[in-house]
N, C-alpha and C positions, 0 to 999 in steps of 0.2 A: 466732947465738947463744949465742956465750960469754958472753955480759952476762949469759944467762937462772942460770948458774951462781954469778956471781958477785954478782947479786942475791941470790938466794935462801940463799946464804952469809951476807950483810951482816944480810936480816932476822931469820935464824936467830941469829945475834948480840948483834943488836940487843934480840931476846926473853930473850936469857938461856939457848937452845938450842944444839945439837947438831947441826949438818944430818947429815941422812941420808945415809948413804954411796948406795945405789940410787938413790936422788932426783937425787944430781949427777949418776952415771954416765947416770940417762937423759937429763938436761937436757944434759950434753956429748952426747951421742951423736944427740941428737933432730934429726929434717929440718926442714928451712926451713919452720915455717909450722903444725908439725903436735909434740904433745907426747903421749909413751906411756905413761900411769903404771901399766897392767895389773897386775892381781894383787901391786902395790906393798902393800904392810903403811903406810898414813900412817896419822902422830902425829898430835897436835892442835896442838904447836908447827909442825908440816909445813905442815898445813892451814891455819894462821892464816896463815904466811908466804906459800905458795902464795897464797892469799885476798890476802894485800896486792900482790904480787908481778902478778897478774892483772888488778888494776882500774888500772894503766896502759901495761901492753905490748899493743905495736901493730902485734904481727910473729904472734901466736899464730890459728891459723884453726880449728884442729881440739884437741881437748883428752879425752881417753881416758882415763876413770878407773873402767873397769871392774871387781871382785872387787876392791875394796882396804880391806874391812873398814872404810869411813869408818862413824864414832861420830855418834851426833845431833850434838855440838857443832860438830863436824871439816864437817860435812858443810854445817851453816850457815856456818859462816865464810868455805868455799870458797865457798858460792854466795851471798853477800854480799859477795866481791869480782868476781865475775863480775856483778854486775846493773850494775855501771860500764864491764865493757867493751864496746866497740862496735866491735871487729873480731871476735872469733869466730864461728862458722859452725856447728858441729858440738859435740855435747855429750854423752860418754855414760857413764851411771852404772850399767852392768850391774852387778845381781850388789852390792849395798849396802846389802841391808835398810833401805830407807829409811822411818822409823815416820813419823809427826804430825810433828813437829818438821822433819822431811826434805821433809813436803809443802806444809808451809806457807812453808817456807823457797826450793820449787819455783816455789808460786803466787807470790813476792813476785821470783824474777829473771822470771818471764814478764811481770810488769806492768809492769817497767820496762826489761828487755832491748830493743835496738833490732836484734840482729845476727844472735842462733843460728837457724836456720832447721831443724836436726833435734837432736831430743833421742828416745835411749835410755835408757828405765828398763826395762828389761827385767830380774828377778827379784827384786822387791823387796816390800814389804810396803804399799803406799800406801791401796790400798785398804780396810784393815780399821780403818784411822780416816774414820768416815764422814763429822767434821768437817772434819777437816784433808783431806782430799781435796776437800770441797765448796768450801776454798777456794781449792784445787788448780785447780779445777773454773773456778769464777768469774773466777778470770785466765788462765784459759785461753780464754775467754770473749771476754776483752778483748785478749786480744795479734795484733796483724796483720802479724806477721813470721813464726811457725812454720809450716815446710810437711811437717814428718813428725814422726809421735808416737808412741812406740814403748813400750808398757804390757802387754806380757806376761808373764802370771804376778806379777799384783799383788795375786791375792784381789779381787778386782774385784767388789761384789752386785749385785743386782739394783737399788739405789737409788743407789751410785755411777753405775750405767750410765744411772739418770734423770739424773743430776747434766751426767754427759756428755754427754746428748741436750740440755739446755737449754744448755751452752756450746757446741754445734755448730750451735744454733740462730742464736749470736750473731756467731759465727768465721766471719772471712771471708776468712782466711789459709790453714787448715789441708787439704792436699791426699790426707795417707797417714796411718791413724789403724791400729796393729794391736793387738787386745784379743785375743787368739789364749790360751787356755788362762786363761781365769777364772772366775767365777762368773755370768756375767752373764743365763743362766737367761729363761725364756721372756717373764716382764715388762720385764727391761734390753732384752732384744731388740726388741720390740713398743716400749717407749718411742726405741730408737733407730732403728726405721723411720719412726714419726712426728716424729722432729727431720728425716730427711733432705727431704724437697721442700725445707723454709725454706734447706737449706745449698746451695751451689751450687758450691761450689768441692773437696770431698771429692767422690775419684774411685777410693780403694781404700780400702777399709773391710774385715779380717780377722775371723772371728767363729768361728772353729774350734775347738772345746774348752771350748764354754763350754754347752753343755746349749741349746742355741737352735733347735728347731724348722727343718724345711729348707721350710716355705713363709716364714718370717720369714726366712733365707738368702735364699729366691729373692728376695723383695723389694728385701732391700741390694744383691743382684746387681744388681736393676732398676736400682735408685737410683742406683746407681755407674755402669751404663754410660749412663744419662739424665745424668750430670753429666759423663763422659768425653766423648760426644757434644757435652754443651751448651760443654764449652772445646773440644773441636777448631773448633765451627763460629764460634766464638767467637773463637776463632785467623785462622780464616780470613775473618773479616768485618773482622779486625783489619788483616790483609795486602790486600785488597782495596779497602780504605777506603784506605790509606795510598797503594797501584797506583794508585787512582783523584784522590785529592788532588794526588799527581804528573803525570799524563797534563792534569790539568783548570790546574795551574801553567805545562805544557809549552805548554798549548794557549794561555793566555791570554800567553806573552810570545812566541808565535810570532804572536799575531795584533798586540800590539803592534809587534813589528819591523815586520810589512806597512801598518800604518798610519804608523810610519813614512816605511820606503821611498816610501809612496804618497805622502806630504808633500814629500818630500825632491825628487818625481820634479815634481811642482805646482812647487815653488818652482822649480826648472830650468828648465820651459817659462817659466815667469814670467819670469823673467831670461832667458830668448830672447827672448818677444816686446819686453820694454822695450827690449833691446839691438838687434832687428829695427826698430821702433819710431824708436827713433834714427836709426837709416843709413835708414829710407826717411827719415825730415824731412830728413834731412843731403840725400839725393839729392831731395829735390822743392827744396831750396834751391838746389843746383846746377841744376837744373833749370830753375828762375827765373832766376837767373842769367844762363846760357844763353841765358834768351827775353830776354833784356834786352839783350845781349847785341845780337841778331840785331835788335834793333828799332834799336838805333843805327844798327847795318846797313845795314840796309833805309833808314833815313832821309836816312845818305848816300848811297847810290844814290839814291835821288828827287832829292839835292841837285844829286849829278852828271849825271844825267840833263837836270836843267835847265837846266844849263851846256851839255850836249851841244844840245839844243832850241836856245840863243841863237846856239852856235857854226853850227846846221845854219842858222838863218833868215838869218847874215849870209850864210855862202856861197853862201845862192841868191841873195842879193843882188847878192853880187859875180858871180855867176856870170850872172845878167842884163845886168847892166851889162858882164861881154865878152863875152856872145853878140850887145849892141848895138855893140860895136865889131869882131864879125868877121862881119858881116852884109856889110860892103864887102868882106870877102876874097874869092876865089876859089869858083869853082866846085866844085873838085879839096877845095879845105876845107874845102867847105861838109856833104859828105858824112861828111866824117872828124866835123867838130863835131857831128852830127846824132845819128851813134854813139856820140858820148862824151854826149853829151844824154841818147840813150836808155837807155845801160848807169848814168849819172849817175841815171837818172829811175826805175830798177829797185831801185839799190842803197837809196834814200830807201822805197820802197815794202818791201825789203826789213827796212831799219831800223824804219821805223815798224810793222811783224808783229813784232820780235821785239821794240822797246818794249811791242807789246800784250801782247804773252807773259810779257813781264815784269810787265808789271802784273797780269795774269790771277797769275800764279805767286804773284806776292806776294798779292794776295788771298785766294787757297786758303792758302799760310802761316799769314797772319792767321787764319782760323777754324779750321785747326790748330790753332793754339795756344791758342786760345782753350776749343776742345775739349780739347786736353791741362789746361790750366788747371779744366776742370769736372771730368774725370775725377782730378783729383788729391784734388778738394774732396771729389769724393764719397769716392776711398782714404781720406782722412782720416777722413770721419764714420765709416764703418765700422770703422777703426781705432777709434776711439772707442766705438763702440757694443760691440767686442767685449772690449774691454778691461775695460768695464762690465760684461758677461756673465759674465766670467772673476773680477772683482771677485765679485759675485752669487753664482756657483758656489763662490768660495769660502770665503764666507760659510755658505754654506748647509750644505758639507762639514765646516767648523770644527762647527756646532750639530748637525749628526749625527755628529760625532767623540764630541762631548760628550753626546749623547744614550747612543750606545752605552758611555760608560764609564759611564755613572747605572746604566744596565740591568743593564751588569756587576756593578756593586758590588751593584745589587739582587739577581740570581742567586745571588751570593755568598754571603748576607746567608741567601735560600732557601737555598740549599742545607747552610748552617750548624745553623740550624732543624731540618732534614731531617734530620741526622745528629746531630743531641740526641733526637731525638723517637725516632730508628730505636736509639740508647742504652739509652732507655729502654724501648721496646719488647723492644727483644731481651735485657733484663733481667726482662721479664715471660713472655714467647712464645720461647724461642728457636728454636723450629722453624718458628714462622709470620715469622719477620725472616728466618732465611735462606732461607726462599723469597721476602720481598720483596725481598733483596739480593740475588739472582739474577736478579729481573727488573728491579732498576734499574739492575744492571748490565750486563744484555741494553741495557737502552733507553740507558744511558749512551755502549754500544758502539756500536750504529748510531749515534746522535746525534754522534760523535768522525769516525764513518766518515764520512758524510755531509758533515760541516764538512771531513773533510782531503781529498774528492772534491769536494767545492766551493770547497776551495783551490789545488785542482789545475785544475777549469777555471778558475780564474781564473787562472793560471801562464799555460795556454794561451791565452788570452784575449788576455793582456796579450804574449805572443811572436806573436801574429797580428798584431798592432796594431805590434806595433816591426816585424816583418815588410813589411807593409804599409807602414809611412810611409818603412823603409830603401827598400823599392819605388819608392817616388813620387817620392822622391828623386832615386834614378837616373834616371826617365823625365826629372823636371824638368831635371837636368843635360843628359842626350843631346838633350832638345829646344833647351837652350838654346845645344848647342855649334852642331844642327842649323840653329839661325835664324842663330849668328854665321857658321856658312859661306855659308852663303844671303850674306848681307848682303857680306861680302868678294867672294865672285863677283859679287853685282850694283855693289860696287861697282869691278870690274876690268871688268867689261863697260862702265859707264858712261865708263871712263876712258879702254879701247878707241876708242868711238864718238867721242869728243872729238877722241882723236888724229889718226880718221883723218876726221872733219871739219875740223879745222885744218890737217892736211895738204889737204885738197881746197881750201879757201880758199888755203891760200898757194900750191896749183898756179895756181890763179886772177890771182891777186895778180902772180903771174910772168909766166902771159900777159899780161896785161895791161900789166907792165911792159914787155915788150917790144913789143905796139901801141908805145906810148905812146915809146918810143924809137925805131921808126920811123917814127912822124908826126912827131915833132922834126927826123929828118935829113933825109925830106922838106918838112917847114916851115925847114929853116934859113935857107932864101935870104930867108923872110917877113920881116914888120916885125916889128922888136924889141919893139911889144906885146903881137902874138900870143904871144913868147916867155914875155914875162912872166907874160902871163893864162896859158900853158899851166904855169909852173913854179910860178905859187899855184896853179891846181888839184891840180896833183901833191900839193905840200903838203899840202892838205885833204885829199885824197885817203887821206893818210896818218895824218893827225891819225885821220879818220873810222875807219878800221882799226885804229889804238889804243885807239881808246874803245872798238869792235865789240867786243877781244882784251879788254878791262878788264871789260865785260858781262859776258863769253862765264863768264871767270875768276867774277867774283863771282856769278852763277847756277852756277856748277859747287859753289862754296863752300857756296853758300844748301841746295841738295838734298843735298849731303854731315849737311851739319847738321842736316837734317831727315833724314834719315834715322838718322844717330844719336842724336836725339832719338825717334823712333820706338822704336827697338833697346832705349833705357832706358826707356821706359813698356811696353815688352813685359816686358822684364826683372823694372821695378818689378809688374807688374800678376802674375805668374808667382808672384814671392815673396809677394805678400799672395793670392795664391789657395792657395797651401800654407801658410801660416800658419791662412786660413780652415781647410783640412782639418784641419789640425792639433788647431784648437780644437773642431771637429766632433766628431772620434776623442776628444777630454778629455771631451766632453760626453757624448757616448753610453759612455764608462766611467764617470762619474760616476752616470748613469743608471741601467747596470747595477749599482754602488754600494748608489745608492738600493734596487734590486729587492732585492738581498741582503739590506740590513739589515731590509727591511720581512720579509723569510723569515724571517730569524732572529730576529725580532719573535713573527713568527707562532707559530715552532719552542715559543719560548718561553713564551708562551701556554695552548702545545697541552701541553707539558711540568706548568707548573705548574697546567693544570684535571687531570690526570693525577695528580700529586701531592696534591691535593686531596680525590681520589676515591680513593685508596688509601688516604689518609688517616681519611677517614669508614668505608670500610671495615674498615682495621682497630680503628679506636675502638669499632664496632660488633660484632667480631669479640672485642674486651677485654673486650666488656659483657657476652656471653653465656658467654666464660671465663670472667666473672669472677662471675658467676650459677652456674656449673657447676660451681668451687671451693669456691662459700658452699653449694652442696648434699652436695657430696663431702663437704666438711669436717663437716657437722650430720649425715652417716652414718657419718663415721667416729666422731663423738664418743656420736653413739648406738650405735654396736657397741662402741666404748671404758666405755663404761657397760655393757652388756649382759654383757661379758669381765670387765667389775669384778665385777660380781652374781654371774657364774657364780663369779668364783674365791672371791668371798664366803662361797658357798652352799657351794661344795666345801671349803673351812678350815671352815669351821663343822662340815660332815659329818664331815670329818677328825676334828676334834678331840671328838667327840658319840660318834663309833666309838672314838677310843682313850681316852676319858672310862670310857664304857663298858665297854673290853674285860676280859677277865678278869684281865689282867696287869698291868692297873692297879689291880685290887683286891686284885692276894696280894702286889704290889711293901712293901706297910706293913708285913705279914705278915714277911715276911724285917726 
């Protein structure tokens, strides 16, 4: 604020005048943003310097110039400087005896000012100059910034009140107007009353001390109360629309987040399905390789069986030759040979039975491998069909999401149109708009509550589906662990049985070896040919036992591999069943989403129909109210004409009375 005194002094020196000391003191002591020069007698040079200073001043927001005894020219210079100011908010020109030139300067200020919101003009003589005051009123009509105007004690007549009424019809910013202690009278009061229905911003109008009848004052109070209620409802409706727009934006963001989360879960499930399909394909390949290996093992076993059959045929031929040689032996050795022949035949029978069992097991294994191949092919077809279904469901989901977006955009456009129409209807009928806004807010709150309830139900359904999925996974893992335990138990039991069988066979072989040793001890003295035949027979028996052991080992390996294959197939089947369950759950969720989308569409249709009906009702009410307003305006015009006729009759009667009175006749004689 130190720049103001320097600038003021510089401007005074440039104009060739001395700065006023009192003004300098006020400029130095002025608080930030306010300049109070009340009761200071300002000269013309000071007014010129202050006008130039205020043109570029960007800190002053309040200027008080009350009781400064401004001249017409000084006031014009000050107000001309304020026309270029864009910061000043309050201007006080109380008690400066402004007249015609001052009124015109004030009109120019109101036309050019874009910042002054409060103007005090108390104790001036603006109303005595009708043309200048009409200029001031026309400028007031075009001003869109001024909020408060004080015109107390300005000698405003009923003609000035009529000019003010015309200005108030066009003004859209003035909220408070003080016209106390003027000469408005009955006609001016009625003119102001007729203009108030057209003005919707003025909510305070003071008319005390103007000889205005009480009925006119009551009409003014009713109009002011109506405007206050209208302003309050307008502010409330603006706040409610702001809150509703925020809530709608919030709901839209939540829906977009939920949709993105759903798309992410679908992508994750798709990746899991692809991963599981890859693992199942790898496992099927491994099973195919295991089947090929088993086929090669079975072919090798067949070749070995053919070799053992040939060896058995040779051994039988040799045994027959040895039997022919042993026929000539002694009677004691015949019993031994017969017993050995019986045991040999039993062994051959057992070998033949075992061979038949092996062949049957091989045929069963081949059948099982074919069944497994068929099952694997069926599983691959099912996986392909499920992948196709998943692709189709995803396409449907993308289509539904696009439709939802389009419908959301349409709903937003409809909401914008409804807002514009509601604003227009608010300008026409504020009371009806308040009722309809309340109805709309209740409806929107109910819809928002319904949407929130549906979102909560969706979240609960999603949580329940996740719990069921985790429960199914736990059950599958427990069943898998139980199956593995049972498989381990079965393997251990088979191993124990095989060990017992091998021990029994070893015991039999030991007994046979002992008998063979006894027979050899008894036949030591026999012929060398019989000894050689016995040695060959023992060698053939050992080879046969080795072949039997090898066959048993191969059979055991084949059974183990079959068990492993069965376990692997069951595990793959369980996993595929789990995947099928997941896909079914996803399909049910997608169906639920489709149903919800359809419900939302139905709700939007219902809301649109309700809006249409409300708009039709509103238009009909508007038409009826316009008709009523037209009738009332016609009635008011008729009443105004009647009042004008009555006033003219009264004026003529008064003039006739004055002209015909004895005072009128005696005055010329004096």
